[in-house]
N, C-alpha and C positions, 0 to 999 in steps of 0.2 A: 670244421670244414673249410676246404681250401678255395678260396674267390678269388686265388690269383689272375683267373681267367678274365674277371671283371673289373674294370678299373673302379678306384673309389669315387670317381667323377660320376658314374654311370648308376651307381646303387640309388642315389635322391630322385634320379629320373625313373629309375623303374619302379619305385616304391609309390612315385605319383601315378604311372599309368597303371598299375595293379590295382590303386585306389579308385581311380576313374572308372575303370572296368569293374570293379565292385560297385560302385555307385549307379552305375549305369544298370546292371545285372536288375540290383534291388528296386530302381525306379520301374523297370519295364515288369517286375514281377509283382510290386505292390505300389503302383503309382497310383490307383485310385482310392486309396486310403484303405488297402484291403478288403475292398467290395470288388466283387465281377459283377457287373450286368449280366444278365441273360444273352446269351449270342443273338445278335440283331436288334438288341432293344433300343427304343431310341434315347438317346443322351437328353439328359433335360438341360435345354437352353440351346438344342441344335436342332434346325428343322430337319425333317426326314429326308433322306435322299430320295429323289425320284428315280425310278427305275429300277428298283429293287424292292422285294416284299420283305415285309419284317415278319419276326418271331414275335407274336404276343404271348403266348403262353405254350411252354415246354417243360414237363416234368423231367427230372434227368433219368436217364436208363442207371439201374442199379447194379453194379458189378457183381459177378456171380462170387459166392465166397469161397470159392477154391482157387480161383485166378487171385483174389486179394489175398489169400495166405501165401501164395507163391510171389507175389510182388507186381505181378502181371498188370499194366496200365493200358490197355487196349485202345485204340482208336479206330474209329469208322467216319468213314466218307461218304455220305449218301447225296445223290441228285434225285429232284423231284418237282413236281409240277405244283406250284400252289393256287388253288382254284379260284373263281370268282368269292367263293363265298370262305375263302381263307382255310380248306383242308388239303392237307397234301395227297398227290394223287401221283399213279406211276411211279412208286418210289422203287428206284436201282441203286445197288452199292455200286460205288466207285472203286474204292479201296479199303482194305481193313489191316489191322496189325492180327486179328486174332478171330477167327471165321465163327466163334461160339457167340459173340456178341453183336453177331449183325441182327438177328432176330429181335433182340432186346433193343436195340438201336432204331429198326424198322418199325416196331411198334411205338415206340416213345415219339416219332415222328408223327406217325398213324394218327394219336391221339392228340397231339398238339394244335393249337389255334395259330393263325398268321394273319399281318395285314395284307391284303392282297394290293398286287400294284394298281395304279389308277390311271386311265388315259386320261388326256387333257380335258375332256367334259367331267370328269370326277366319277366315271364309271368303272367297276372293279374288272380285271382282265385277268386272265390265268398268266404266268409267268414261270420260268424256269428257277430254278434256287438248287445250289449246293450248300450241305452245313456239313460241318466234323464234329463228331460226338466221341464224347470221353466218358464211359459208364463211370459213376461215382462209388464209393464203399457205402456199404448200407449204413456202416456206424458213423460215415459222416454226415447223415442225414437223422438228428436227434429225434426230428418227428416227421411225419410223411408231410411232403409238400401241399400245401393247399392251392388251389387254382386260383390265381389271379385275373381279376377283369383286363381286357384290354383297355390299353391307353386310349379316351376318345380324343379324337381328332377334329378339331373346331377350325372352320374355314375362316380365317383371318381379313379376307375380302369381304 
């Protein structure tokens, strides 16, 4: 391979940049020890952000087998309202990469539980939310996911 167009002094710099890029991508993908929290789940040790409802439980939508066979990994963005009781209402599709999974994703959000937004007095209020869903392979779910209880919120005051 002819590398005469690259000076020999630049090769270590190129290798350093390529290595740094590889480390960045690895950290981005696996930065949480291989464990990815549920979308919107509170991170231990951090207070929940005020102004945003959170996901308490969401069973992942399952990718249809024929889409999995062809290697299609669709993504659907849904906009909805989180009610005072923590249920999704007025679910609308914002965009999708494959129309066939819209119903699957919508049903997953309809069955999900959310931690509603609270006003300064601690009362639950309705709030809008946007969520991106990527259906998972049925093979990746070794067993049917079990419902997890919503994290309890203890008033520190």
